[in-house]
C-alpha angles and dihedrals in degrees: 000000000000090000090055091051091051092049091047092049091049091051093048090048092050091048090051090049090048090053088053090052089050090055092047094049099032101043111018100035092041090048092051090051091048092049091051093049090050094058147315094306122138091000090146092059113095105218090194090062096037096049099016108178099335090143091059091047089051091053091049091050093047090054092049093047091051092053093044091048090053090052093048090048089052095248117144110224113251094029117150108248091191092061091094100242092066136249113317094010120140124231090275094049094259121136126246109263113262102246137155088251092060091043091052088068086069088060095051108119091012094152093053094040092054099038087113089068090057089055090047092051093049092048091047092050091050092048092053092050096045118098115259 
Protein backbone atom coordinates (compact mmCIF):
# COMPACT_ATOMS: atom_id res chain seq x y z
CA UNK A 1 0.00 0.00 0.00
CA UNK A 2 2.83 2.43 0.85
CA UNK A 3 4.46 1.71 -2.51
CA UNK A 4 1.24 2.65 -4.27
CA UNK A 5 1.07 5.91 -2.31
CA UNK A 6 4.66 6.73 -3.25
CA UNK A 7 4.04 6.01 -6.93
CA UNK A 8 0.86 8.07 -6.88
CA UNK A 9 2.65 10.98 -5.20
CA UNK A 10 5.47 10.79 -7.75
CA UNK A 11 2.96 10.84 -10.60
CA UNK A 12 1.06 13.81 -9.15
CA UNK A 13 4.34 15.67 -8.62
CA UNK A 14 5.46 14.99 -12.20
CA UNK A 15 2.08 16.12 -13.57
CA UNK A 16 2.32 19.34 -11.56
CA UNK A 17 5.85 19.91 -12.84
CA UNK A 18 4.67 19.22 -16.40
CA UNK A 19 1.93 21.82 -16.03
CA UNK A 20 4.60 24.33 -14.97
CA UNK A 21 6.64 23.48 -18.07
CA UNK A 22 3.51 23.96 -20.16
CA UNK A 23 3.06 27.45 -18.70
CA UNK A 24 6.72 28.27 -19.28
CA UNK A 25 6.70 27.08 -22.89
CA UNK A 26 3.13 27.95 -23.78
CA UNK A 27 2.77 31.35 -22.19
CA UNK A 28 6.16 32.89 -21.47
CA UNK A 29 8.13 31.60 -24.44
CA UNK A 30 5.24 32.23 -26.83
CA UNK A 31 4.80 35.74 -25.40
CA UNK A 32 8.48 36.54 -25.87
CA UNK A 33 8.26 35.41 -29.50
CA UNK A 34 5.12 37.48 -30.05
CA UNK A 35 6.68 40.57 -28.48
CA UNK A 36 9.73 40.21 -30.70
CA UNK A 37 7.66 39.82 -33.85
CA UNK A 38 5.66 42.91 -32.91
CA UNK A 39 8.68 45.19 -32.75
CA UNK A 40 12.22 45.65 -31.58
CA UNK A 41 11.41 44.81 -27.98
CA UNK A 42 13.67 42.60 -25.89
CA UNK A 43 16.05 42.19 -28.81
CA UNK A 44 18.98 42.05 -26.40
CA UNK A 45 17.52 38.99 -24.63
CA UNK A 46 18.87 35.70 -25.94
CA UNK A 47 15.88 33.34 -25.87
CA UNK A 48 18.22 30.39 -26.37
CA UNK A 49 19.89 31.20 -23.09
CA UNK A 50 16.75 32.26 -21.28
CA UNK A 51 14.66 29.23 -22.29
CA UNK A 52 17.44 26.90 -23.41
CA UNK A 53 15.89 23.59 -24.44
CA UNK A 54 12.70 23.75 -22.38
CA UNK A 55 10.78 22.10 -25.24
CA UNK A 56 13.10 19.07 -25.11
CA UNK A 57 12.75 18.89 -21.32
CA UNK A 58 8.97 18.97 -21.75
CA UNK A 59 9.09 16.06 -24.21
CA UNK A 60 11.27 14.04 -21.82
CA UNK A 61 8.89 14.67 -18.96
CA UNK A 62 5.84 13.77 -21.05
CA UNK A 63 7.41 10.41 -21.94
CA UNK A 64 8.23 9.70 -18.31
CA UNK A 65 4.73 10.70 -17.14
CA UNK A 66 3.15 8.41 -19.75
CA UNK A 67 5.20 5.43 -18.54
CA UNK A 68 4.61 6.24 -14.89
CA UNK A 69 0.88 6.69 -15.55
CA UNK A 70 0.75 3.25 -17.14
CA UNK A 71 2.45 1.77 -14.08
CA UNK A 72 0.08 3.52 -11.69
CA UNK A 73 -2.90 2.36 -13.78
CA UNK A 74 -1.60 -1.19 -13.59
CA UNK A 75 -0.75 -1.43 -17.28
CA UNK A 76 2.32 -3.37 -18.20
CA UNK A 77 4.30 -1.46 -20.86
CA UNK A 78 4.13 -3.09 -24.26
CA UNK A 79 0.71 -4.62 -23.62
CA UNK A 80 -1.53 -5.08 -26.64
CA UNK A 81 -4.47 -2.69 -26.32
CA UNK A 82 -6.24 -4.43 -29.18
CA UNK A 83 -6.37 -7.72 -27.30
CA UNK A 84 -9.83 -6.90 -26.01
CA UNK A 85 -9.13 -6.85 -22.29
CA UNK A 86 -6.87 -3.80 -22.63
CA UNK A 87 -3.19 -3.11 -22.30
CA UNK A 88 -1.65 -4.80 -19.30
CA UNK A 89 -4.70 -6.87 -18.55
CA UNK A 90 -4.36 -10.45 -17.46
CA UNK A 91 -6.21 -13.38 -19.05
CA UNK A 92 -9.21 -12.72 -16.80
CA UNK A 93 -9.30 -8.99 -17.60
CA UNK A 94 -7.60 -8.00 -14.35
CA UNK A 95 -4.86 -5.42 -14.29
CA UNK A 96 -1.24 -6.05 -13.41
CA UNK A 97 -0.66 -5.17 -9.78
CA UNK A 98 0.83 -1.74 -9.29
CA UNK A 99 4.23 -2.56 -7.87
CA UNK A 100 7.61 -0.94 -7.69
CA UNK A 101 8.86 -3.55 -10.16
CA UNK A 102 6.33 -2.43 -12.79
CA UNK A 103 7.04 1.25 -12.01
CA UNK A 104 10.77 0.65 -12.43
CA UNK A 105 10.12 0.09 -16.11
CA UNK A 106 9.31 3.80 -16.30
CA UNK A 107 12.85 4.48 -15.07
CA UNK A 108 14.54 2.27 -17.66
CA UNK A 109 16.82 4.44 -19.76
CA UNK A 110 16.43 7.31 -17.29
CA UNK A 111 19.84 8.80 -18.06
CA UNK A 112 19.18 8.92 -21.79
CA UNK A 113 15.55 10.06 -21.40
CA UNK A 114 16.55 13.03 -19.27
CA UNK A 115 19.74 14.01 -21.09
CA UNK A 116 17.94 17.22 -22.10
CA UNK A 117 18.00 18.29 -18.44
CA UNK A 118 21.77 17.98 -18.39
CA UNK A 119 21.95 20.33 -21.38
CA UNK A 120 19.52 22.70 -19.66
CA UNK A 121 21.61 22.70 -16.47
CA UNK A 122 24.83 23.42 -18.34
CA UNK A 123 23.21 26.28 -20.30
CA UNK A 124 21.67 27.69 -17.14
CA UNK A 125 24.99 27.55 -15.27
CA UNK A 126 26.75 29.31 -18.14
CA UNK A 127 24.05 31.98 -18.30
CA UNK A 128 24.39 32.73 -14.58
CA UNK A 129 28.19 33.05 -14.84
CA UNK A 130 28.17 35.18 -17.99
CA UNK A 131 28.52 38.95 -17.60
CA UNK A 132 25.31 40.90 -17.87
